[in-house]
N, C-alpha and C positions, 0 to 999 in steps of 0.2 A: 329057804326063801324070807325068813325073817333077818338074817344077816345079809342077803342081798340084797334088803331094802334099804338097811344100815349106809351099806359101803355106797348106794345111788345117792342117798342123804348127803352122805358126806362129801361125795366128789360136787354133789350139784351145790354146796356152800362153800366147797375151795375156792378161793380167790384165781381163776388163772385168766379169766377175760382182761383185756384191755378196756381200759376205761370209755365211757360214752361220750360226747361231747357236753351231756349236762350236766355230767359227774365232773366232768372237766370245768364247768362254769360253774359250779358250787363249791367245788375244790377253792378257785382262785377268790370266789366271793368273801371266803373263809381268810384270804391272804394265803392259802396254802401253793404253792408255786417250786418249783425248780430253780433255785437261786443258791449262788455260793458268795458266801462275805468275803472268801478272799480274793475274789474278782473286784470287789469295788477296793478293799484295802491295797493289792498292789498295784492296781489303777492308778489310785490316788498319789500313792508314794512316788509311782513313776513318775508321775504327771509334776509333783512338786520337786522332786531332784530336776526334773528337763527343766522347770522354769529356772530352778537355782542354778543351772547351770549355764542359761542363757543370758539369766537377770543379775548374776553375781554382781555384776559391774556397778549395776543400779543400786541394791543393797549395800553393797560395800561405801559406796561413795556417800551414800545416806548414815549410816553408823559413822565415817570419818568424819563426815561432817558435824554431826550431830556432839561427837566426843571434842572436837577443838571447838565447838560453841561453847559447849559445858565449861570446859577448863578455862577458856578465856575468859568469860562474862559470869561464871557464877564460882568455880572453886578458888579463886583467888581473891574474892573480895569474901567478907562477911555474912552468914546465913541469917539472913530473917525472915518473919514471916511471909511478908511480900514474896521474898525470893524463893522461898520454897516451893508455894505455889506458882510461881511462874514455872520454875523448874519442872514442877510435875506435870504442867501442860504442855511445856514440850517435849518432855519424855513420852507421855500419852500420847502424842502428836506423830512423833519418830517411831514410834513402836507400832500405832496405825497404819504409816506408809510403809513400813516394810514386814509387818505380818499381815496385813489386807489383803496385798495379792497373794502371799501364800495360801490363805485361809480360802479365797475365794478360789482359787486353782484346783484346790483339795475338795472343795464342796462341788464345784462342776463337773470334775472328774468323776466322783463318786453318786451324783446323778446321772450321769452318761452310763456308765458302768451298770448303772442297776436299770435305767431304762434299756438299756441294749438285752440284757436277761430275761425282764419279765414287761417290758413294756409301760404306760401307764395304769397304775392301780392305786384304786383306794379304798381301804377294807375298814371301816369301823369295828367289824366284829374281830378282827384280829387284836385291837388295841383295848377288847373289854377285860375288865377284872375276873379272873375265874379262879373260883374257890377253889377247885380239883388239883390247882398249881402248887396248890401248899399243902398238897395230901404226902406225908414222908414217906410213906410205904412207895407212890409211884414216883417221888422224888428218889429214892434208894435205887430203885427199879432202873430210872433212867441213867443214874451214877454207872452201874455195871450191864448196862445194855452193849448191843455190838453197835449201837452208834458212838457211845462213849471210846469202845475200841478204837472204831476208826477215828475218829478227833484225836485220842491220842498218839496213834499213827501217823496225824497230819502233821501233829505239833511238832513231833521230833523231827520228822522228814523236814519241816518248814527251819527248824534251828540248825540242821546237818546241811541243808542246800544253803543258805543264808551264810551260814559261817563259812563254808568251803569255798564260796563267792569272795567273800571279803578276805579271807586269808590268800586265795588265788591273786587277787589284785594287789596287796599289800607285798607279798613275795616277788612278784613282779617289779616292783617300783623298792624293795627294799633297800638298793641304793641310796636313793634317794632321801629316806628317810633316814638311814644312818649316817648323813651328812647334812640332817638338817641341825646340828650344833655347829656346824660351819659356814651356815648361811646367815645373811641379816634377819633382823625380826619380820620387814617386809617377806622378804621371799621365804621365809622358812613359813607364814601366816598363808602364802599362793599356794606353796606344796600342801601344807596339810586340808587347806579346802577344796584345794582340787582332786587332791586324795579320798577325802570323804565324799563329794560329789561321786566321784568316778565309782568309790565303793556302794554308796549309796543307789547309784543305777544299777550296776549289776545285781545286787541283792534283789532290787523291787522288779529285775528281768527273772532273775530265778524264781522269786514267789509267784509272777505272771506264769510262769511255766507251772510250776503245780499248782496253780488256782485252775490252770484250762483243765485239768485231771480231776481237781474238785469237782469244777461244772459237772462235768459228766456224771463223775459220782451221786451227787446230787440228783441229778436229771432220772440217774437209774433209780435212783432210790426212791424219788417220789412218784415213776410211773409204777414200783412196785408196792407202794403204799396206796395208792389209788386204783390198783387192779378190784375187778369186781367178780364174783360168782354168778354161773350162768341166773341162778336164783335171783341175784340182786338185780340184774339186767329184765328180767321178767318182771320181778315188781314195778322197777323204774317204769318200763312199757305204761303197767295197767295205771299205776300213777298219773302218766302223763298222757298217756292216750286212752286211758279207762280200760275198766276190765272186758274183753272180748264177749264174755258171756252176756253183760249186761248189756252192751253196745248190740249185740244181736236181737234181744230182747226190745232193746228200742225201736230198733228197726222194724221188728213185726208188728210191735204195735202201732209204729206208722203206719206200715203198710195195712194194717186191719183199720185203721181209719179212713185212709185214702180209697179204700175198699168201699167201706160203707157209705161215706160221703159219695162215691162213684154210684152204688146202688140206688142213692136215695135220687138222683137223676135220672134214672131211667124212664120213670111215668112220663118225664117231660119229652120224652125223644117224637119223633116224626114219625120214624120207620126205623126198624130193627133189619141190617143186610146180614143174611146167614151164611153157613156151608154149605149145607145146614145142620151138621152134627160136631164141627171142631170151633167153628169162629163164629163169634155175634157181635156185628158192631153198630149201635146206638147214635143215627144223626139225627141234627135238628137244624132247620135253617128259621134263622131270626134277622130279618133286615136290619133291624134298632142295634143289632150288636155285632152281626160280621157281614160282609157282603158276599159271602158264599155259605153253604151247609158246612156245620160244624160236629169235631166229635164228642159227644155225652160221656158214652163208655163203651168198652169195648174189653172182651175176653176171650178166652180159647177152652177147650175142652169143659171142666167143671163150672170152672165161671160163665163158661159161654151158656152152658144148661139154664144154672141161675137166672143170667138175664133174660134169657127167653121166658122162663116162667113166670117172672115179674110183667117183662111185658105181655104175657096173657091173659097175668090176670089184671091189667089196665086196659086190656083190647088194645096194643100197640100193634100195628100193620108189621107184618113180618116178610122180605122178600129174599129169595134165596138166589144167590149170586156168586157162584163159589170164587171166581177169580179178582172181583170186587172186594169181597169180603177178605180174602188173602191178603190184596193188595194194599188194603184201608190199614189192617192191623200190623203190616210190616212199614207201612210207611208213616202212618200218624200216630198222635200221642193224643192223651185226653185234652180237650178243649183246641185242637188244632184244627184248622179250616184243613176241608179235603184239597189235595194237590189239584193244581188245571186239569190236567189230563183227564180225571174221573169226574169235571162238569157236564158232560153230556149225558153220561151214563145215570149220574145221579139226578139230575133235571128229569131227565124221564123217570124215572122211579119216584120222585116226591110228586110227578105231576099225577102219575097212576095211585099214589095214594093219597092226593086230596081228591080226586073224583071220587074213588068209595067213600072217604069220609063225607063227600057231600051227598052223597047217595042216601049215605045210611041218616 
């Protein structure tokens, strides 16, 4: 029996259940999401090389104009302090014109890739400094963990894919490469630039292909890490919804308080309609409050007996009417006026009650 209990406790603590929405939300607040950094890198590289492919003429013209301007105006004259300052301003200006669009494209591509993976997320908790990250033992475990092995395999695959892709492109254009020595400087530069862009595009596509699989792995690993045990789900339910035992006790106390308030109203009733053994309905007519008689209290079986007992103690007149008592119990709640279909019969009962009270 002891071993059976231990086995049950073990399986209750085993994380086999999918994470609840609350668990996912809490993990997201901590910055924990399924995300592949390789997606951002490969998309950024692909966007940059595509921009260079279609904007190479723009960049080449700016570089050519810059060098021509520099050679004509600065390289053939004596350099002074003022010349150097002007030259530096020109250099920085041209660098900004050439590199600015490339950096902007890379930034926008990385933002778009990141947004596509995790949406809009700002998590201050993820950037808080944590002393536990400086723990050498945990750091040693991370180095030799399964995740580290997976990252090593990913790096090997990336090098293999990129290397193979660039070699294939180079091999396909090997005749052009071997013939560079027979080309003019301008034609050679064009071929080299075109070859570099082609190799970069193919390498980016190869990285993106690997990144898709990496994202699937990261998603699987994330789902595995946020799994919950059956006990975790029970504890979360207790924390969010409250302990069922405590909630039942609160409801019981509320019912008891409502019953006490109801019993305190019984002495104010004009009449008690009885079954006579199963139901008891306390009615009162107050024209300042309602246009029709209303229910002060009601009960069945034990509660009905208690109502009748209080009624006797306070000399409340009881009238036996089985159909009326059952109908009022089923169709009305405490504080409700009686349905219109019972006006006539209740009016006759109240008239009878008032005649008896006047005689007394």
